[in-house]
Structures are given as structure tokens and as C-alpha cells.
C-alpha positions as CSV (number, residue, x, y, z in Angstrom):
1,M,24.4,-12.8,9.2
2,P,23.0,-14.7,6.1
3,T,23.6,-13.4,2.6
4,V,20.9,-11.2,1.2
5,E,19.2,-14.1,-0.7
6,H,18.7,-15.9,2.7
7,V,18.0,-12.9,5.0
8,K,14.6,-13.3,6.6
9,I,12.8,-10.1,7.7
10,T,10.1,-9.5,10.3
11,V,8.1,-6.3,10.6
12,I,6.7,-5.7,14.0
13,G,3.6,-3.5,13.8
14,C,1.7,-3.6,10.6
15,G,-0.2,-0.3,10.5
16,Y,0.5,2.2,7.7
17,L,4.3,2.1,8.0
18,G,4.6,-1.6,8.8
19,A,2.2,-2.9,6.2
20,T,3.9,-0.8,3.5
21,H,7.4,-1.8,4.6
22,A,6.5,-5.5,4.8
23,A,4.9,-5.6,1.3
24,C,7.8,-3.7,-0.2
25,M,10.5,-5.9,1.4
26,A,8.6,-9.0,0.1
27,A,8.5,-7.4,-3.4
28,L,12.3,-7.1,-3.2
29,G,12.5,-10.9,-2.8
30,F,12.8,-11.3,1.0
31,E,10.8,-13.8,3.1
32,V,8.8,-11.5,5.4
33,L,6.8,-12.2,8.5
34,G,4.6,-9.3,9.7
35,I,3.7,-9.2,13.4
36,E,0.3,-7.6,14.1
37,I,-1.5,-8.2,17.4
38,D,-4.8,-6.5,16.3
39,P,-6.8,-9.6,15.1
40,T,-9.1,-7.6,12.8
41,R,-6.2,-5.9,11.1
42,R,-4.2,-9.1,10.9
43,S,-7.1,-11.0,9.4
44,A,-7.6,-8.3,6.7
45,L,-3.9,-8.3,5.9
46,E,-3.8,-12.1,5.6
47,R,-6.6,-11.8,3.0
48,G,-4.6,-9.2,1.2
49,V,-7.0,-6.4,2.3
50,L,-5.7,-3.0,3.6
51,P,-7.5,-1.3,6.4
52,F,-6.5,2.1,4.9
53,F,-6.1,3.7,1.5
54,E,-2.7,4.0,-0.1
55,P,-2.4,4.0,-4.0
56,G,-0.6,1.0,-5.4
57,L,-0.3,-0.8,-2.1
58,P,-3.4,-3.1,-2.2
59,E,-2.2,-4.7,-5.5
60,L,1.4,-5.1,-4.1
61,L,0.0,-6.7,-0.8
62,V,-2.1,-9.2,-2.7
63,E,0.7,-10.1,-5.0
64,Q,3.2,-10.7,-2.1
65,V,0.7,-12.7,0.1
66,E,-0.2,-14.9,-2.8
67,S,3.5,-15.4,-3.6
68,G,4.1,-16.8,-0.2
69,R,6.9,-14.4,0.6
70,L,4.7,-12.4,3.0
71,R,2.6,-13.8,5.8
72,F,1.3,-12.4,9.1
73,S,1.2,-13.6,12.7
74,A,0.6,-12.4,16.3
75,D,3.4,-14.5,17.8
76,I,6.5,-12.5,18.7
77,A,8.3,-15.8,19.6
78,E,7.7,-17.0,16.1
79,A,9.1,-13.7,14.8
80,A,12.3,-14.1,16.9
81,A,12.8,-17.6,15.7
82,F,12.1,-16.7,12.0
83,G,13.9,-13.4,11.4
84,D,17.5,-12.2,11.0
85,V,16.5,-8.6,10.7
86,H,13.6,-7.2,12.7
87,F,12.0,-3.9,11.7
88,V,10.1,-2.1,14.5
89,C,7.3,-0.1,12.9
90,V,4.8,0.5,15.7
91,G,3.2,3.9,16.3
92,T,4.4,6.7,18.5
93,P,1.3,8.8,19.0
94,Q,1.2,12.1,21.0
95,R,0.8,11.4,24.7
96,A,-2.7,12.1,26.1
97,D,-1.2,14.1,29.0
98,G,1.1,16.3,26.9
99,H,2.9,17.0,23.6
100,G,5.6,14.3,24.1
101,A,5.6,11.0,22.1
102,D,4.1,8.0,23.7
103,L,6.8,5.3,23.5
104,T,4.6,2.5,25.1
105,Y,4.3,0.5,21.9
106,V,7.9,0.8,20.9
107,E,9.2,-0.2,24.3
108,A,6.7,-3.1,24.5
109,A,7.7,-4.4,21.0
110,V,11.4,-4.3,21.7
111,T,11.1,-5.8,25.2
112,S,8.8,-8.7,24.1
113,L,11.1,-9.4,21.1
114,A,14.3,-9.3,23.2
115,A,13.0,-12.1,25.5
116,H,13.0,-14.5,22.6
117,L,16.2,-13.7,20.7
118,T,18.6,-16.6,21.3
119,G,21.0,-15.9,18.5
120,P,22.6,-13.1,16.4
121,A,20.0,-10.6,15.1
122,L,19.7,-7.0,14.0
123,V,16.7,-5.0,15.4
124,V,16.0,-1.9,13.3
125,G,13.9,1.0,14.6
126,K,11.9,2.8,12.0
127,S,9.4,4.5,14.2
128,T,9.7,8.2,14.9
129,V,11.0,8.6,18.4
130,P,12.5,11.3,20.6
131,V,16.3,11.6,20.5
132,G,17.8,9.4,23.2
133,T,15.3,6.5,22.7
134,A,17.6,4.2,20.8
135,E,20.2,4.3,23.5
136,R,17.7,3.0,26.0
137,L,16.3,0.4,23.6
138,Q,19.9,-0.9,22.9
139,E,20.3,-1.5,26.7
140,I,16.9,-3.3,26.9
141,L,17.9,-5.6,24.0
142,Q,21.3,-6.6,25.3
143,S,20.2,-6.9,29.0
144,Q,17.0,-8.9,28.3
145,S,18.0,-11.0,25.3
146,P,19.4,-14.5,25.9
147,A,21.8,-13.7,23.0
148,G,23.2,-10.7,24.8
149,D,25.6,-8.6,22.8
150,Q,24.9,-10.8,19.7
151,V,21.8,-8.7,19.3
152,E,22.4,-5.2,17.8
153,L,20.2,-2.2,17.4
154,A,20.2,0.2,14.4
155,W,18.0,3.2,13.6
156,N,16.7,3.6,10.1
157,P,14.1,6.4,10.0
158,E,11.2,6.3,7.5
159,F,10.4,9.2,5.2
160,L,7.1,8.0,3.7
161,R,4.7,10.5,2.1
162,E,1.1,9.3,2.3
163,G,0.0,8.8,-1.3
164,F,3.5,7.9,-2.4
165,A,4.5,5.3,0.2
166,V,5.3,2.4,-2.1
167,K,7.6,4.6,-4.3
168,D,9.2,6.1,-1.2
169,T,10.0,2.6,0.1
170,L,11.2,1.0,-3.1
171,E,12.9,4.1,-4.5
172,P,13.9,6.3,-1.4
173,D,15.5,9.6,-1.9
174,R,18.0,8.8,0.9
175,L,18.7,6.1,3.5
176,V,19.8,6.9,7.0
177,F,21.6,4.2,9.0
178,G,22.2,4.9,12.7
179,V,24.6,2.1,13.6
180,R,27.3,1.1,16.0
181,S,29.1,-1.6,14.1
182,E,30.3,-2.4,10.6
183,R,28.3,-5.6,10.8
184,A,25.0,-3.6,11.3
185,E,25.9,-1.3,8.5
186,A,26.7,-4.1,6.1
187,T,23.5,-5.9,6.9
188,L,21.4,-2.8,6.2
189,R,23.3,-2.3,3.0
190,E,22.4,-5.8,2.0
191,V,18.7,-5.3,2.8
192,Y,18.6,-2.1,0.8
193,S,21.0,-3.2,-1.9
194,T,18.4,-2.7,-4.7
195,A,17.9,1.0,-3.8
196,I,21.6,1.6,-3.2
197,D,22.6,0.0,-6.5
198,G,20.1,2.3,-8.1
199,G,22.0,5.4,-6.8
200,C,20.2,6.1,-3.5
201,P,22.5,8.1,-1.2
202,V,23.3,6.5,2.2
203,V,24.0,8.5,5.3
204,V,25.8,6.4,8.0
205,T,25.7,8.1,11.4
206,D,25.2,7.6,15.1
207,F,21.9,6.9,17.0
208,P,21.1,10.5,18.1
209,T,21.6,11.9,14.6
210,A,19.5,9.2,13.0
211,E,16.7,9.8,15.5
212,L,16.8,13.6,14.8
213,V,16.7,13.4,11.0
214,K,13.0,12.7,10.7
215,V,11.7,15.2,13.2
216,A,14.2,17.8,11.9
217,A,13.0,17.3,8.3
218,N,9.3,17.5,9.3
219,S,10.0,20.6,11.4
220,F,11.7,22.3,8.5
221,L,8.8,21.4,6.1
222,A,6.3,22.7,8.7
223,T,8.3,25.9,8.9
224,K,8.1,26.4,5.1
225,I,4.4,25.8,5.1
226,S,3.7,28.1,8.0
227,F,6.0,30.8,6.6
228,I,4.1,31.0,3.3
229,N,0.8,31.0,5.2
230,A,2.0,33.9,7.3
231,M,2.9,35.7,4.0
232,A,-0.7,34.8,2.8
233,E,-2.1,36.8,5.8
234,L,0.0,39.8,4.7
235,C,-1.2,39.3,1.1
236,D,-4.8,39.3,2.3
237,V,-4.5,42.8,3.8
238,T,-2.3,44.3,1.1
239,G,-3.9,42.9,-2.1
240,A,-0.7,41.0,-3.0
241,N,-0.8,37.5,-4.6
242,V,0.7,34.8,-2.4
243,V,1.0,32.3,-5.3
244,T,3.1,34.7,-7.4
245,L,5.1,35.6,-4.3
246,A,5.8,31.9,-3.7
247,D,6.8,31.4,-7.4
248,A,9.2,34.4,-7.2
249,I,11.0,33.4,-4.0
250,G,10.9,29.7,-5.0
251,Y,13.3,30.5,-7.9
252,D,16.0,31.1,-5.3
253,E,17.8,27.7,-5.2
254,R,18.5,28.3,-1.5
255,I,14.7,28.3,-0.8
256,G,13.0,26.2,-3.5
257,R,9.3,26.1,-4.5
258,K,8.2,22.9,-2.8
259,F,6.1,23.3,0.3
260,L,5.4,26.9,-0.4
261,N,1.7,26.4,-1.3
262,A,-0.3,28.7,1.0
263,G,-3.7,27.5,2.2
264,L,-5.4,25.9,5.0
265,G,-2.2,24.4,6.5
266,F,-0.9,21.0,7.3
267,G,-2.4,18.1,9.3
268,G,-2.0,14.4,9.4
269,G,-0.3,12.0,11.7
270,C,3.3,13.2,11.3
271,L,4.0,16.9,11.0
272,P,1.8,18.2,13.9
273,K,2.7,15.4,16.2
274,D,6.4,15.5,15.4
275,I,6.9,19.2,15.9
276,R,5.1,19.1,19.3
277,A,7.1,16.0,20.4
278,F,10.3,17.7,19.2
279,T,9.6,20.8,21.3
280,A,8.7,18.6,24.3
281,R,11.9,16.7,24.0
282,A,13.9,19.9,23.7
283,E,12.4,21.1,27.0
284,E,13.3,17.8,28.7
285,L,16.9,18.3,27.5
286,G,17.0,21.8,28.9
287,V,17.2,23.6,25.5
288,K,13.5,24.6,25.0
289,D,14.5,28.0,23.7
290,A,16.3,26.4,20.7
291,L,12.9,25.2,19.4
292,R,10.7,28.0,20.7
293,F,10.0,29.1,17.1
294,L,8.2,25.8,16.5
295,H,5.4,26.9,18.9
296,E,4.7,29.8,16.6
297,I,4.9,27.5,13.5
298,D,2.1,25.4,15.2
299,R,0.1,28.5,16.1
300,I,0.3,29.9,12.5
301,N,-0.9,26.5,11.2
302,L,-3.9,26.3,13.6
303,R,-4.8,29.9,12.9
304,R,-5.4,29.1,9.3
305,R,-8.5,27.1,10.3
306,K,-9.9,30.0,12.1
307,R,-9.1,32.3,9.2
308,V,-11.1,30.3,6.7
309,I,-14.1,30.2,9.0
310,K,-13.8,34.0,9.4
311,I,-13.9,34.3,5.6
312,A,-16.9,32.0,5.4
313,R,-18.8,34.2,7.9
314,K,-18.0,37.3,5.8
315,E,-19.0,35.7,2.5
316,L,-22.4,34.8,4.1
317,G,-23.2,38.3,5.3
318,G,-21.8,37.9,8.8
319,R,-24.2,35.2,9.8
320,L,-23.5,31.4,9.9
321,P,-26.3,29.7,11.9
322,G,-28.9,28.1,9.5
323,K,-26.7,28.4,6.4
324,R,-25.8,25.4,4.3
325,I,-22.1,24.8,3.5
326,A,-20.6,22.1,1.4
327,I,-17.1,20.9,2.4
328,L,-15.1,19.4,-0.3
329,G,-12.5,17.3,1.5
330,A,-12.2,15.3,4.7
331,A,-8.7,13.7,4.5
332,F,-5.8,15.9,5.6
333,K,-4.3,15.5,2.1
334,P,-5.2,14.0,-1.3
335,N,-4.5,10.4,-2.2
336,S,-5.1,9.3,1.4
337,D,-8.0,8.4,3.7
338,D,-6.1,9.7,6.8
339,I,-8.2,12.1,8.8
340,R,-5.7,12.6,11.7
341,D,-5.6,16.3,12.6
342,S,-7.3,17.1,9.3
343,P,-7.8,20.8,8.8
344,A,-10.8,20.2,6.6
345,L,-12.6,18.1,9.1
346,E,-11.9,20.4,12.0
347,V,-13.3,23.3,10.0
348,A,-16.4,21.2,9.1
349,H,-16.9,20.3,12.8
350,T,-16.4,23.8,14.0
351,L,-19.0,25.1,11.5
352,H,-21.4,22.5,12.6
353,E,-20.9,23.6,16.2
354,L,-21.7,27.2,15.1
355,G,-25.1,26.1,13.7
356,V,-24.3,25.5,10.1
357,H,-25.8,22.7,8.1
358,V,-22.6,21.0,6.9
359,T,-22.3,18.4,4.2
360,V,-18.9,16.7,3.6
361,H,-17.6,15.0,0.5
362,D,-14.3,13.2,0.1
363,V,-12.9,10.8,-2.5
364,E,-11.7,8.2,0.0
365,A,-12.1,9.4,3.6
366,I,-15.9,9.4,4.1
367,E,-16.1,6.4,6.3
368,P,-13.2,7.4,8.7
369,A,-14.7,10.9,8.9
370,R,-18.2,9.5,9.6
371,T,-16.8,7.4,12.4
372,K,-15.1,10.3,14.1
373,Y,-17.8,12.9,13.4
374,P,-21.1,11.1,13.1
375,D,-23.1,14.3,13.6
376,L,-22.0,15.7,10.3
377,S,-23.8,15.0,7.0
378,Y,-22.0,13.2,4.3
379,A,-22.5,12.8,0.5
380,D,-21.4,10.2,-2.0
381,T,-21.0,12.7,-4.8
382,I,-19.8,16.3,-5.2
383,E,-23.1,17.4,-6.6
384,E,-25.0,15.8,-3.7
385,A,-22.8,17.6,-1.2
386,C,-23.2,21.0,-3.0
387,A,-27.0,20.7,-3.5
388,E,-28.7,23.9,-2.3
389,A,-25.4,25.0,-0.6
390,D,-25.1,28.7,0.2
391,L,-21.3,28.3,0.2
392,V,-18.8,25.7,-1.1
393,M,-15.5,25.3,0.6
394,H,-12.6,23.5,-1.1
395,L,-10.4,22.2,1.7
396,T,-8.5,19.1,0.4
397,E,-6.9,19.3,-3.0
398,W,-8.1,16.1,-4.7
399,L,-7.7,16.2,-8.5
400,E,-11.4,15.4,-8.7
401,Y,-12.2,18.8,-7.2
402,R,-9.9,20.7,-9.6
403,A,-11.7,18.9,-12.5
404,V,-15.2,20.1,-11.5
405,D,-17.0,22.2,-14.1
406,P,-17.9,25.5,-12.4
407,A,-20.8,26.1,-14.7
408,K,-22.4,22.7,-14.0
409,L,-21.7,23.0,-10.2
410,G,-23.4,26.4,-10.3
411,E,-26.7,24.7,-11.4
412,V,-27.0,22.8,-8.1
413,V,-26.0,25.3,-5.4
414,A,-28.2,28.0,-3.8
415,G,-25.4,30.6,-4.0
416,K,-22.4,30.7,-6.2
417,R,-19.9,31.3,-3.5
418,M,-16.6,29.4,-3.3
419,I,-13.7,29.5,-0.8
420,D,-10.6,27.9,-2.2
421,G,-8.8,26.8,0.9
422,R,-6.0,25.2,-1.1
423,N,-5.3,27.9,-3.7
424,C,-5.4,25.5,-6.6
425,L,-8.8,26.1,-8.3
426,D,-9.0,28.1,-11.6
427,I,-10.2,31.4,-10.3
428,D,-10.9,32.8,-13.7
429,A,-13.1,29.9,-14.7
430,Y,-15.2,30.2,-11.6
431,R,-15.6,33.9,-12.1
432,E,-16.6,33.5,-15.7
433,A,-19.3,31.0,-14.5
434,G,-20.7,33.7,-12.2
435,W,-19.1,32.6,-8.9
436,T,-17.7,34.7,-6.2
437,I,-14.5,32.9,-5.2
438,R,-12.2,33.7,-2.3
439,S,-8.7,32.3,-1.7
440,L,-6.2,32.5,1.1
441,G,-3.7,35.1,0.0
442,R,-4.9,35.7,-3.5
443,P,-6.8,38.9,-4.3
């Protein structure tokens, strides 16, 4: 394998994960070829334009494309001839016929690449896959590649947080290498030498453990979120304060305070999909009882969406049809335009189906939301969304929403009623401005 100065990298699949990884690898000084078969997306990337929102990435992409270190193609044969290390970053969505992961894109990427590999190469999986997938892909590589056993597979799961993807790639909190040879480990250590030299811990392990790390981490985070949301339900009926409760138990170093923010619950393209695929895979392996608790985690999470609608109905005197509700938030989280499994948008859509006049505002996700739910109304400003609203619902915790002046907002609404679905607004400030404000788990 060439020395790090001469290692050439390909990134197969340039969606959110792949585009981020490609730009960051180029920023580290590597020559990078991104493979993207979608012509619209590829054309945008070639111009340095991202088809999604991620802070800091547009500038990095433009810089690396202009430097010549990063370019894009649709030709997998070109990738095989160009690269020494091939990162597979294609999506693994939930299957349409069940909760399991759809491996169509991963298998197609590896199979098509294998056919063109004529010399030594390392293929590195970064996609989130069910445990056992890497073993099968290794067999595909070595049986279908002209180079045979000169081609190795490694598994290097990603841990990107939307909104922090550039930092998480350039300054990861850990690196996991699922490898079967010292050569594969040494190559990955060269590729990630900047992070490793900076003190990033490295976990070297086998394929199954590397595959399990991402889904295990996401399942644990989902458990923490749903646990505190279950506590919020108890707080609602007892008059306790879930924020203070979370602060108190968070001081226990065995528990920690992160991911103990009660509210509307989690969404996005990772946590919901991953815990469902994890339980599906456990059932396939004959150990479904081991992960049965994740079914309840999922149910608690989805129940939060029904809970906030129930509160809205109560705040509006028991009747929803004909009322006007402003929804602040469409993305599943702030600093993102990702609306996959967005709790905010599902609540907005459900209210619309119940006969409510819904107007949605979001800082970055209006266009994706409009595409998915064209029947909803959308506003370009917070004030426009809230104009003549009988109720305002804060459902995505953008900083812009926390910065709103309750007194000024009160001048445009029909009724000063607020539901804080993320437990982060200043309750006292709203009450001083004459608002009735309800939170999830705060009295």
C-alpha cells in the first residue's frame, strides 16, 4: 500500500455521509474521487453545491473542489483504477416490507467495485449494516475481484451528528477499525493519522463488533431519550419538574446529563431506523428477547407525538377543527434540513388531518417539508407563521426560536398559548408577557 502522501481515496456514494467524508479526506491532503450515480446530485457536487444543509460543509466542499484534490464521477471502473482505499458510504434505509435494513445499495456498490479491482486494495465499509454483513461482503470481494485475496475488507463505522458532521469527521471522539490483518489496520492508521496523532482513541476489533458499535450506541442513546420522556409522563401527572429531575440524576457520573432532555422525542434517519433494524436482526439471529426492550423504547418515542397533540387539544378547549396553529420547526433537529421521521412534521401533518389550519416555519427545512407535505402551509418568517394563531407549538429547538421576544410575538397571535415541545424556552419570560405556556414534563 502507498505511503500516506500517495494514498488515493475513493468514496462510493456521496449523500450526506459520503459527501462529508470525501470533502474531509480531501481537506486532510488526500486525492479523493467521489462516486455518485445520481446525475443531479453529482452535478451539484461538481459545482461545489450541497443538496442538503450541513454547517461548515459547503465552504469545505468548494475549497476542496477548487483545490483539485476532490472530484466526482459516476464511473466505478475509474474508481477501481484510481483508488487504494475505497470507502463505501451508500445508504441502508429501512426496508419497505419490514423493519430490517435494505442492503441493496451496499451489496451493489461492493459487487460492482469488485469486478474492476485488479490489484491490492482496501475496501472500507462505513454504512450502518446488520451484524454479519461484512462477512458476506468480504466473500463477494474475494470471489468476484480479479485480484482475489489481494483485496481486503475493513469495517469503520461512522458516528456523525447532523449539524456537527465536519468536526466529527476531522476530530472524531473515537475510531473503530474492524479488520482481519495488520496491513488493513496499518492502512487505516495512515488514513486517519491526523486524528490519531491528535489523541483520538482507536478500537481495533473484529467485523461483528465493529458492525455492532454504531447500532449499539444509537440504541443506548435512544434508550436514554425515551427513559427521560417516560419520566416526563410521570412528572406531568405528579407536578414534578422533569428538567430538574434530569439535572439531579445527570450528576451521577454513571448516568451523565447528555441525552436526558425530555420533549417530543427523537427522529431523523439514524436512531429510529437503527433500533428497528437492530431488533429485526436480533429476531433473525434467534435472540429477539434480548432486544425486546427496544420495541418499548420506540413506542415511548412515538407516543410523545400523540401526547403533544393531546395537550394542544386541551389548550384549545377540547376542539381542534378550524383552529389555527403555528408550528415552529420542521427538521428533526436544529442545524439540519433533514426531515426524515421528523416528530415536528408528523405532528403538523396529523393536526392538518384533524382539520387544523397549520402553518409551519423552519430555519432550513422548509423546501424539503413542502416537498413531502405540500398540503401544509408554510411561512418564511416566524411572525408570518404565528399571525392570528390560536396556539404556537415549538417543536424543533433552533436557537432562533429561543431568541424570540415573547412580548413582540404576542402582538401577532390571536391567542397567547404556547406549547414548548422541547423544554428549552424561558417559561418565566413567556408568562410575564401574558402567555399560557405548557411543556412536556414541567409544571
